[in-house]
VOTOR-633873 format. One record per atom (N, C-alpha, C, O, CB): x, y, z; atom name; residue in three letters; residue number from 0. Coordinates in steps of 0.02 Angstrom, whole numbers, plus 50000, padded with zeros to 5 digits. Glycine has a CB too. Layout:
VOTOR-633873
     c1     c2     c3  atom  rest   nr
      X      Y      Z    CA   ALA  NUM
...
***
This chain:
VOTOR-633873
     c1     c2     c3  atom  rest   nr
  50199  50103  50057     N   MET    0
  50207  50032  50057    CA   MET    0
  50145  50004  50097     C   MET    0
  50124  50030  50148     O   MET    0
  50277  50012  50090    CB   MET    0
  50119  49948  50070     N   LEU    1
  50063  49914  50104    CA   LEU    1
  50089  49848  50130     C   LEU    1
  50124  49812  50093     O   LEU    1
  50002  49905  50057    CB   LEU    1
  50073  49831  50190     N   LEU    2
  50089  49766  50217    CA   LEU    2
  50025  49733  50236     C   LEU    2
  49987  49761  50275     O   LEU    2
  50137  49770  50275    CB   LEU    2
  50012  49672  50212     N   GLN    3
  49955  49633  50233    CA   GLN    3
  49980  49567  50262     C   GLN    3
  50022  49534  50231     O   GLN    3
  49906  49622  50173    CB   GLN    3
  49956  49548  50318     N   SER    4
  49977  49486  50351    CA   SER    4
  49920  49437  50348     C   SER    4
  49862  49453  50362     O   SER    4
  49998  49499  50424    CB   SER    4
  49938  49375  50330     N   TYR    5
  49892  49320  50324    CA   TYR    5
  49919  49262  50366     C   TYR    5
  49979  49255  50376     O   TYR    5
  49881  49299  50250    CB   TYR    5
  49873  49221  50391     N   ALA    6
  49890  49158  50422    CA   ALA    6
  49857  49104  50381     C   ALA    6
  49801  49112  50357     O   ALA    6
  49867  49155  50496    CB   ALA    6
  49890  49049  50373     N   VAL    7
  49862  48994  50336    CA   VAL    7
  49888  48927  50365     C   VAL    7
  49947  48921  50381     O   VAL    7
  49881  48999  50260    CB   VAL    7
  49843  48878  50370     N   PRO    8
  49866  48813  50391    CA   PRO    8
  49902  48779  50334     C   PRO    8
  49873  48768  50281     O   PRO    8
  49809  48770  50414    CB   PRO    8
  49965  48760  50344     N   THR    9
  50004  48727  50293    CA   THR    9
  50040  48668  50325     C   THR    9
  50054  48669  50385     O   THR    9
  50053  48776  50258    CB   THR    9
  50056  48617  50286     N   PRO   10
  50095  48561  50313    CA   PRO   10
  50164  48586  50335     C   PRO   10
  50192  48630  50303     O   PRO   10
  50102  48504  50262    CB   PRO   10
  50190  48558  50385     N   ARG   11
  50259  48576  50406    CA   ARG   11
  50307  48563  50349     C   ARG   11
  50300  48514  50312     O   ARG   11
  50281  48534  50470    CB   ARG   11
  50355  48607  50342     N   GLY   12
  50404  48598  50288    CA   GLY   12
  50385  48635  50225     C   GLY   12
  50426  48640  50179     O   GLY   12
  50412  48526  50274    CB   GLY   12
  50325  48660  50219     N   THR   13
  50304  48697  50160    CA   THR   13
  50336  48766  50164     C   THR   13
  50334  48799  50216     O   THR   13
  50226  48702  50156    CB   THR   13
  50366  48789  50108     N   SER   14
  50396  48854  50110    CA   SER   14
  50365  48898  50056     C   SER   14
  50336  48873  50008     O   SER   14
  50472  48849  50102    CB   SER   14
  50373  48962  50064     N   MET   15
  50345  49011  50018    CA   MET   15
  50398  49028  49966     C   MET   15
  50451  49056  49982     O   MET   15
  50322  49075  50055    CB   MET   15
  50382  49012  49901     N   PRO   16
  50432  49030  49850    CA   PRO   16
  50429  49105  49839     C   PRO   16
  50379  49136  49857     O   PRO   16
  50421  48992  49784    CB   PRO   16
  50480  49133  49808     N   ARG   17
  50481  49204  49791    CA   ARG   17
  50437  49215  49728     C   ARG   17
  50458  49201  49672     O   ARG   17
  50554  49229  49780    CB   ARG   17
  50378  49241  49739     N   ILE   18
  50332  49255  49685    CA   ILE   18
  50320  49331  49685     C   ILE   18
  50304  49360  49737     O   ILE   18
  50264  49215  49693    CB   ILE   18
  50326  49362  49628     N   GLU   19
  50316  49435  49623    CA   GLU   19
  50265  49449  49569     C   GLU   19
  50258  49411  49521     O   GLU   19
  50382  49473  49608    CB   GLU   19
  50231  49504  49578     N   ALA   20
  50184  49530  49528    CA   ALA   20
  50200  49605  49521     C   ALA   20
  50207  49641  49570     O   ALA   20
  50108  49516  49549    CB   ALA   20
  50204  49628  49458     N   ARG   21
  50221  49698  49446    CA   ARG   21
  50173  49726  49392     C   ARG   21
  50149  49690  49349     O   ARG   21
  50297  49706  49424    CB   ARG   21
  50163  49790  49397     N   VAL   22
  50126  49824  49344    CA   VAL   22
  50151  49896  49342     C   VAL   22
  50161  49927  49395     O   VAL   22
  50049  49821  49356    CB   VAL   22
  50160  49922  49282     N   ALA   23
  50185  49990  49274    CA   ALA   23
  50133  50033  49240     C   ALA   23
  50087  50007  49207     O   ALA   23
  50250  49991  49235    CB   ALA   23
  50140  50096  49247     N   GLU   24
  50098  50147  49213    CA   GLU   24
  50023  50138  49230     C   GLU   24
  49980  50136  49185     O   GLU   24
  50108  50143  49137    CB   GLU   24
  50009  50134  49293     N   VAL   25
  49939  50131  49317    CA   VAL   25
  49913  50200  49326     C   VAL   25
  49943  50242  49361     O   VAL   25
  49934  50092  49383    CB   VAL   25
  49857  50214  49296     N   ARG   26
  49825  50281  49302    CA   ARG   26
  49760  50271  49342     C   ARG   26
  49724  50222  49333     O   ARG   26
  49810  50314  49229    CB   ARG   26
  49748  50318  49384     N   ILE   27
  49687  50315  49427    CA   ILE   27
  49625  50333  49385     C   ILE   27
  49626  50382  49348     O   ILE   27
  49694  50364  49489    CB   ILE   27
  49574  50294  49393     N   ASP   28
  49509  50309  49361    CA   ASP   28
  49472  50359  49406     C   ASP   28
  49452  50343  49462     O   ASP   28
  49467  50242  49351    CB   ASP   28
  49463  50420  49382     N   PRO   29
  49434  50472  49425    CA   PRO   29
  49363  50455  49450     C   PRO   29
  49345  50473  49506     O   PRO   29
  49431  50538  49388    CB   PRO   29
  49323  50421  49408     N   GLN   30
  49255  50403  49431    CA   GLN   30
  49257  50352  49484     C   GLN   30
  49217  50355  49531     O   GLN   30
  49215  50377  49374    CB   GLN   30
  49303  50304  49480     N   ASN   31
  49311  50253  49531    CA   ASN   31
  49333  50285  49595     C   ASN   31
  49306  50271  49649     O   ASN   31
  49361  50199  49509    CB   ASN   31
  49382  50329  49591     N   LEU   32
  49408  50364  49651    CA   LEU   32
  49352  50407  49682     C   LEU   32
  49346  50408  49743     O   LEU   32
  49470  50409  49632    CB   LEU   32
  49313  50443  49643     N   ASP   33
  49259  50482  49671    CA   ASP   33
  49208  50438  49706     C   ASP   33
  49185  50455  49760     O   ASP   33
  49226  50522  49617    CB   ASP   33
  49191  50380  49677     N   ALA   34
  49144  50335  49710    CA   ALA   34
  49174  50308  49776     C   ALA   34
  49137  50302  49825     O   ALA   34
  49127  50275  49663    CB   ALA   34
  49238  50292  49777     N   TYR   35
  49272  50269  49838    CA   TYR   35
  49270  50322  49891     C   TYR   35
  49255  50307  49948     O   TYR   35
  49345  50250  49823    CB   TYR   35
  49283  50384  49873     N   ARG   36
  49283  50441  49921    CA   ARG   36
  49212  50449  49950     C   ARG   36
  49204  50457  50010     O   ARG   36
  49306  50508  49886    CB   ARG   36
  49161  50446  49907     N   ARG   37
  49092  50454  49931    CA   ARG   37
  49074  50398  49980     C   ARG   37
  49049  50411  50034     O   ARG   37
  49043  50454  49871    CB   ARG   37
  49088  50335  49960     N   ILE   38
  49069  50277  50003    CA   ILE   38
  49105  50278  50070     C   ILE   38
  49075  50264  50122     O   ILE   38
  49085  50211  49966    CB   ILE   38
  49169  50296  50068     N   CYS   39
  49212  50294  50127    CA   CYS   39
  49212  50360  50167     C   CYS   39
  49238  50361  50223     O   CYS   39
  49283  50278  50107    CB   CYS   39
  49183  50412  50141     N   GLY   40
  49180  50477  50177    CA   GLY   40
  49244  50518  50173     C   GLY   40
  49256  50560  50216     O   GLY   40
  49165  50465  50249    CB   GLY   40
  49286  50506  50121     N   PHE   41
  49344  50549  50113    CA   PHE   41
  49326  50613  50076     C   PHE   41
  49282  50615  50034     O   PHE   41
  49398  50512  50076    CB   PHE   41
  49362  50665  50094     N   GLN   42
  49352  50730  50062    CA   GLN   42
  49384  50728  49989     C   GLN   42
  49431  50692  49976     O   GLN   42
  49383  50787  50107    CB   GLN   42
  49355  50769  49945     N   CYS   43
  49382  50775  49880    CA   CYS   43
  49448  50816  49885     C   CYS   43
  49458  50856  49930     O   CYS   43
  49331  50808  49833    CB   CYS   43
  49492  50803  49838     N   GLY   44
  49556  50837  49836    CA   GLY   44
  49601  50803  49787     C   GLY   44
  49579  50756  49753     O   GLY   44
  49589  50839  49904    CB   GLY   44
  49662  50826  49781     N   THR   45
  49708  50794  49731    CA   THR   45
  49746  50737  49760     C   THR   45
  49771  50695  49723     O   THR   45
  49756  50844  49703    CB   THR   45
  49752  50735  49827     N   VAL   46
  49792  50681  49859    CA   VAL   46
  49747  50621  49869     C   VAL   46
  49691  50627  49894     O   VAL   46
  49823  50704  49926    CB   VAL   46
  49772  50560  49849     N   LEU   47
  49734  50500  49857    CA   LEU   47
  49730  50480  49931     C   LEU   47
  49780  50488  49966     O   LEU   47
  49764  50444  49816    CB   LEU   47
  49672  50455  49955     N   PRO   48
  49672  50424  50022    CA   PRO   48
  49721  50365  50021     C   PRO   48
  49722  50327  49972     O   PRO   48
  49598  50399  50042    CB   PRO   48
  49760  50357  50072     N   CYS   49
  49810  50302  50072    CA   CYS   49
  49777  50234  50066     C   CYS   49
  49806  50189  50036     O   CYS   49
  49851  50305  50136    CB   CYS   49
  49717  50227  50093     N   THR   50
  49683  50161  50088    CA   THR   50
  49662  50146  50016     C   THR   50
  49651  50088  49999     O   THR   50
  49621  50160  50134    CB   THR   50
  49655  50197  49974     N   TYR   51
  49635  50185  49904    CA   TYR   51
  49693  50148  49868     C   TYR   51
  49680  50111  49821     O   TYR   51
  49618  50253  49867    CB   TYR   51
  49754  50156  49889     N   LEU   52
  49810  50119  49860    CA   LEU   52
  49800  50042  49869     C   LEU   52
  49820  50003  49826     O   LEU   52
  49878  50141  49893    CB   LEU   52
  49769  50023  49922     N   HIS   53
  49752  49952  49932    CA   HIS   53
  49704  49928  49879     C   HIS   53
  49710  49872  49855     O   HIS   53
  49721  49940  50002    CB   HIS   53
  49657  49970  49860     N   VAL   54
  49609  49953  49807    CA   VAL   54
  49646  49944  49741     C   VAL   54
  49633  49897  49703     O   VAL   54
  49554  50007  49801    CB   VAL   54
  49691  49990  49727     N   VAL   55
  49729  49988  49665    CA   VAL   55
  49774  49924  49662     C   VAL   55
  49785  49897  49608     O   VAL   55
  49772  50052  49659    CB   VAL   55
  49799  49902  49719     N   ALA   56
  49845  49845  49723    CA   ALA   56
  49807  49778  49725     C   ALA   56
  49839  49726  49715     O   ALA   56
  49889  49851  49784    CB   ALA   56
  49744  49777  49738     N   THR   57
  49707  49714  49745    CA   THR   57
  49718  49665  49687     C   THR   57
  49728  49606  49700     O   THR   57
  49635  49728  49751    CB   THR   57
  49717  49687  49623     N   PRO   58
  49730  49638  49569    CA   PRO   58
  49798  49604  49574     C   PRO   58
  49804  49546  49556     O   PRO   58
  49725  49672  49503    CB   PRO   58
  49848  49639  49599     N   LEU   59
  49913  49607  49609    CA   LEU   59
  49911  49555  49664     C   LEU   59
  49940  49501  49657     O   LEU   59
  49965  49659  49626    CB   LEU   59
  49876  49571  49719     N   HIS   60
  49869  49523  49773    CA   HIS   60
  49834  49460  49749     C   HIS   60
  49855  49404  49765     O   HIS   60
  49831  49554  49831    CB   HIS   60
  49782  49468  49711     N   LEU   61
  49745  49410  49683    CA   LEU   61
  49788  49370  49636     C   LEU   61
  49785  49309  49635     O   LEU   61
  49682  49433  49646    CB   LEU   61
  49829  49404  49596     N   ALA   62
  49876  49369  49550    CA   ALA   62
  49924  49324  49590     C   ALA   62
  49938  49268  49570     O   ALA   62
  49916  49421  49507    CB   ALA   62
  49950  49348  49646     N   LEU   63
  49994  49307  49687    CA   LEU   63
  49958  49249  49717     C   LEU   63
  49981  49192  49714     O   LEU   63
  50027  49349  49741    CB   LEU   63
  49899  49262  49746     N   LEU   64
  49862  49210  49780    CA   LEU   64
  49840  49154  49733     C   LEU   64
  49833  49097  49755     O   LEU   64
  49804  49239  49814    CB   LEU   64
  49829  49170  49668     N   THR   65
  49807  49120  49622    CA   THR   65
  49863  49093  49578     C   THR   65
  49850  49052  49533     O   THR   65
  49752  49147  49580    CB   THR   65
  49925  49116  49589     N   ASP   66
  49981  49092  49549    CA   ASP   66
  49992  49017  49561     C   ASP   66
  49985  48993  49618     O   ASP   66
  50045  49132  49566    CB   ASP   66
  50008  48981  49510     N   ALA   67
  50018  48908  49514    CA   ALA   67
  50073  48889  49564     C   ALA   67
  50070  48836  49594     O   ALA   67
  50036  48880  49444    CB   ALA   67
  50123  48933  49573     N   GLN   68
  50178  48921  49621    CA   GLN   68
  50159  48935  49693     C   GLN   68
  50195  48915  49739     O   GLN   68
  50237  48963  49603    CB   GLN   68
  50103  48971  49704     N   PHE   69
  50085  48990  49771    CA   PHE   69
  50067  48924  49809     C   PHE   69
  50026  48885  49784     O   PHE   69
  50024  49043  49772    CB   PHE   69
  50098  48911  49867     N   PRO   70
  50095  48846  49898    CA   PRO   70
  50028  48828  49932     C   PRO   70
  50019  48771  49952     O   PRO   70
  50148  48842  49948    CB   PRO   70
  49983  48874  49938     N   VAL   71
  49920  48860  49974    CA   VAL   71
  49861  48890  49932     C   VAL   71
  49871  48934  49891     O   VAL   71
  49921  48891  50047    CB   VAL   71
  49803  48864  49946     N   ARG   72
  49743  48889  49912    CA   ARG   72
  49719  48951  49945     C   ARG   72
  49726  48960  50006     O   ARG   72
  49688  48838  49911    CB   ARG   72
  49690  48995  49906     N   MET   73
  49667  49059  49933    CA   MET   73
  49612  49049  49987     C   MET   73
  49609  49084  50037     O   MET   73
  49640  49103  49875    CB   MET   73
  49569  49000  49973     N   PHE   74
  49517  48987  50023    CA   PHE   74
  49548  48955  50082     C   PHE   74
  49586  48908  50075     O   PHE   74
  49460  48944  49996    CB   PHE   74
  49531  48981  50142     N   GLY   75
  49561  48957  50203    CA   GLY   75
  49609  49005  50233     C   GLY   75
  49628  48999  50291     O   GLY   75
  49596  48893  50191    CB   GLY   75
  49631  49055  50193     N   LEU   76
  49675  49106  50221    CA   LEU   76
  49638  49149  50269     C   LEU   76
  49579  49164  50260     O   LEU   76
  49705  49148  50166    CB   LEU   76
  49672  49169  50321     N   VAL   77
  49642  49215  50372    CA   VAL   77
  49682  49279  50368     C   VAL   77
  49742  49281  50379     O   VAL   77
  49644  49184  50448    CB   VAL   77
  49646  49332  50351     N   HIS   78
  49681  49398  50348    CA   HIS   78
  49689  49425  50420     C   HIS   78
  49640  49432  50456     O   HIS   78
  49641  49451  50302    CB   HIS   78
  49749  49439  50439     N   LEU   79
  49763  49459  50508    CA   LEU   79
  49766  49534  50519     C   LEU   79
  49737  49560  50567     O   LEU   79
  49827  49429  50531    CB   LEU   79
  49802  49570  50474     N   ARG   80
  49811  49642  50486    CA   ARG   80
  49837  49675  50422     C   ARG   80
  49861  49642  50375     O   ARG   80
  49862  49654  50546    CB   ARG   80
  49831  49742  50421     N   ASP   81
  49859  49784  50368    CA   ASP   81
  49900  49839  50402     C   ASP   81
  49887  49861  50458     O   ASP   81
  49801  49815  50323    CB   ASP   81
  49951  49859  50366     N   ARG   82
  49990  49919  50385    CA   ARG   82
  50007  49958  50322     C   ARG   82
  50031  49930  50273     O   ARG   82
  50056  49901  50424    CB   ARG   82
  49993  50022  50324     N   ILE   83
  50008  50064  50266    CA   ILE   83
  50054  50118  50288     C   ILE   83
  50041  50153  50337     O   ILE   83
  49944  50093  50234    CB   ILE   83
  50111  50127  50252     N   GLU   84
  50159  50179  50263    CA   GLU   84
  50159  50223  50202     C   GLU   84
  50169  50199  50146     O   GLU   84
  50228  50151  50278    CB   GLU   84
  50149  50288  50211     N   VAL   85
  50152  50335  50156    CA   VAL   85
  50213  50378  50165     C   VAL   85
  50216  50416  50213     O   VAL   85
  50089  50377  50152    CB   VAL   85
  50261  50374  50120     N   LEU   86
  50321  50415  50125    CA   LEU   86
  50313  50483  50091     C   LEU   86
  50349  50530  50108     O   LEU   86
  50379  50378  50096    CB   LEU   86
  50268  50487  50045     N   HIS   87
  50251  50552  50016    CA   HIS   87
  50179  50547  49986     C   HIS   87
  50157  50492  49968     O   HIS   87
  50304  50572  49961    CB   HIS   87
  50145  50602  49980     N   PRO   88
  50076  50599  49954    CA   PRO   88
  50074  50575  49881     C   PRO   88
  50118  50591  49841     O   PRO   88
  50043  50669  49960    CB   PRO   88
  50025  50538  49866     N   VAL   89
  50012  50515  49797    CA   VAL   89
  49952  50555  49771     C   VAL   89
  49899  50556  49802     O   VAL   89
  49998  50437  49794    CB   VAL   89
  49962  50586  49714     N   HIS   90
  49910  50629  49686    CA   HIS   90
  49869  50593  49633     C   HIS   90
  49892  50545  49601     O   HIS   90
  49941  50692  49656    CB   HIS   90
  49810  50618  49624     N   GLU   91
  49762  50586  49578    CA   GLU   91
  49792  50578  49507     C   GLU   91
  49780  50527  49475     O   GLU   91
  49697  50628  49575    CB   GLU   91
  49829  50625  49483     N   GLY   92
  49856  50622  49415    CA   GLY   92
  49923  50588  49408     C   GLY   92
  49949  50584  49353     O   GLY   92
  49862  50689  49390    CB   GLY   92
  49951  50562  49464     N   ASP   93
  50016  50526  49461    CA   ASP   93
  50009  50461  49424     C   ASP   93
  49958  50426  49431     O   ASP   93
  50043  50513  49532    CB   ASP   93
  50058  50443  49385     N   VAL   94
  50061  50377  49353    CA   VAL   94
  50100  50332  49402     C   VAL   94
  50155  50348  49423     O   VAL   94
  50096  50379  49281    CB   VAL   94
  50070  50275  49418     N   LEU   95
  50096  50232  49472    CA   LEU   95
  50129  50169  49442     C   LEU   95
  50111  50146  49388     O   LEU   95
  50039  50211  49523    CB   LEU   95
  50176  50142  49480     N   SER   96
  50205  50078  49468    CA   SER   96
  50196  50039  49532     C   SER   96
  50208  50065  49586     O   SER   96
  50280  50083  49446    CB   SER   96
  50175  49975  49526     N   LEU   97
  50162  49934  49586    CA   LEU   97
  50204  49870  49581     C   LEU   97
  50212  49842  49526     O   LEU   97
  50085  49918  49593    CB   LEU   97
  50229  49847  49638     N   ALA   98
  50263  49783  49643    CA   ALA   98
  50239  49750  49706     C   ALA   98
  50234  49782  49758     O   ALA   98
  50340  49792  49643    CB   ALA   98
  50225  49687  49701     N   CYS   99
  50199  49650  49761    CA   CYS   99
  50237  49581  49765     C   CYS   99
  50249  49548  49714     O   CYS   99
  50119  49638  49755    CB   CYS   99
  50254  49563  49827     N   PHE  100
  50284  49498  49839    CA   PHE  100
  50266  49475  49909     C   PHE  100
  50246  49514  49952     O   PHE  100
  50359  49501  49829    CB   PHE  100
  50275  49410  49920     N   ALA  101
  50263  49381  49986    CA   ALA  101
  50329  49375  50021     C   ALA  101
  50380  49359  49989     O   ALA  101
  50228  49312  49981    CB   ALA  101
  50330  49388  50086     N   GLU  102
  50390  49382  50125    CA   GLU  102
  50374  49372  50199     C   GLU  102
  50316  49367  50217     O   GLU  102
  50433  49444  50116    CB   GLU  102
  50423  49369  50239     N   SER  103
  50418  49364  50312    CA   SER  103
  50376  49303  50334     C   SER  103
  50335  49307  50380     O   SER  103
  50387  49429  50340    CB   SER  103
  50390  49247  50299     N   GLU  104
  50354  49185  50321    CA   GLU  104
  50381  49164  50387     C   GLU  104
  50441  49165  50399     O   GLU  104
  50361  49128  50269    CB   GLU  104
  50335  49142  50430     N   ARG  105
  50357  49119  50495    CA   ARG  105
  50305  49070  50523     C   ARG  105
  50247  49069  50502     O   ARG  105
  50367  49179  50543    CB   ARG  105
  50327  49030  50570     N   ALA  106
  50282  48981  50602    CA   ALA  106
  50230  49020  50641     C   ALA  106
  50245  49070  50673     O   ALA  106
  50321  48932  50647    CB   ALA  106
  50168  48994  50640     N   ALA  107
  50113  49020  50680    CA   ALA  107
  50082  48962  50718     C   ALA  107
  50101  48904  50708     O   ALA  107
  50059  49055  50635    CB   ALA  107
  50037  48977  50761     N   GLU  108
  50007  48925  50804    CA   GLU  108
  49976  48866  50764     C   GLU  108
  49986  48808  50781     O   GLU  108
  49952  48956  50849    CB   GLU  108
  49940  48883  50710     N   ASP  109
  49906  48833  50671    CA   ASP  109
  49932  48825  50600     C   ASP  109
  49896  48803  50556     O   ASP  109
  49836  48849  50669    CB   ASP  109
  49994  48843  50590     N   GLY  110
  50021  48838  50522    CA   GLY  110
  50075  48889  50510     C   GLY  110
  50123  48895  50548     O   GLY  110
  49965  48847  50470    CB   GLY  110
  50067  48928  50455     N   ARG  111
  50116  48977  50437    CA   ARG  111
  50083  49046  50431     C   ARG  111
  50023  49052  50418     O   ARG  111
  50151  48957  50371    CB   ARG  111
  50123  49097  50442     N   GLU  112
  50102  49166  50432    CA   GLU  112
  50149  49200  50383     C   GLU  112
  50210  49189  50386     O   GLU  112
  50100  49205  50498    CB   GLU  112
  50122  49240  50338     N   PHE  113
  50163  49274  50290    CA   PHE  113
  50134  49344  50278     C   PHE  113
  50078  49360  50298     O   PHE  113
  50168  49233  50223    CB   PHE  113
  50175  49386  50245     N   GLU  114
  50153  49453  50229    CA   GLU  114
  50160  49465  50154     C   GLU  114
  50208  49443  50122     O   GLU  114
  50193  49506  50269    CB   GLU  114
  50111  49500  50126     N   PHE  115
  50118  49527  50060    CA   PHE  115
  50145  49597  50069     C   PHE  115
  50118  49636  50109     O   PHE  115
  50049  49526  50021    CB   PHE  115
  50198  49615  50032     N   VAL  116
  50226  49681  50034    CA   VAL  116
  50210  49711  49965     C   VAL  116
  50227  49683  49913     O   VAL  116
  50303  49679  50049    CB   VAL  116
  50179  49768  49967     N   THR  117
  50164  49802  49904    CA   THR  117
  50195  49870  49906     C   THR  117
  50184  49908  49953     O   THR  117
  50089  49807  49891    CB   THR  117
  50234  49884  49855     N   GLN  118
  50267  49949  49848    CA   GLN  118
  50236  49987  49791     C   GLN  118
  50231  49962  49735     O   GLN  118
  50343  49941  49838    CB   GLN  118
  50214  50048  49804     N   VAL  119
  50185  50091  49753    CA   VAL  119
  50233  50150  49744     C   VAL  119
  50251  50183  49793     O   VAL  119
  50112  50115  49773    CB   VAL  119
  50251  50163  49685     N   SER  120
  50295  50221  49670    CA   SER  120
  50264  50261  49614     C   SER  120
  50225  50236  49574     O   SER  120
  50369  50198  49650    CB   SER  120
  50283  50325  49612     N   CYS  121
  50257  50369  49560    CA   CYS  121
  50314  50415  49538     C   CYS  121
  50363  50426  49575     O   CYS  121
  50195  50411  49586    CB   CYS  121
  50306  50441  49478     N   GLY  122
  50355  50486  49451    CA   GLY  122
  50412  50452  49417     C   GLY  122
  50458  50485  49392     O   GLY  122
  50380  50529  49505    CB   GLY  122
***
């Protein structure tokens, strides 16, 4: 699971609607993965670096941020933190399913803070 936290200035009373993005049957591009490993200094092997899952999920994050129902514009968002939890290794040949949604909206000093939750499953 990937958690990304963002802060965004929004008018009081603005709420985050439930917006989801999903994609099934994602296959890893071996050339892209090899380039990522080289650039980031990861060793070759069959297990994906957990941070590579963030790369795989980025199109879903962009889909949420640009969705017409999303209450704020992407520009002006401040990325606060990431957290990645790996419950079991993901292998290069695994076929993945991804689901992403926004949650945990809360008041922040200068507006609202929310998290994107991305779940990656295989098998």
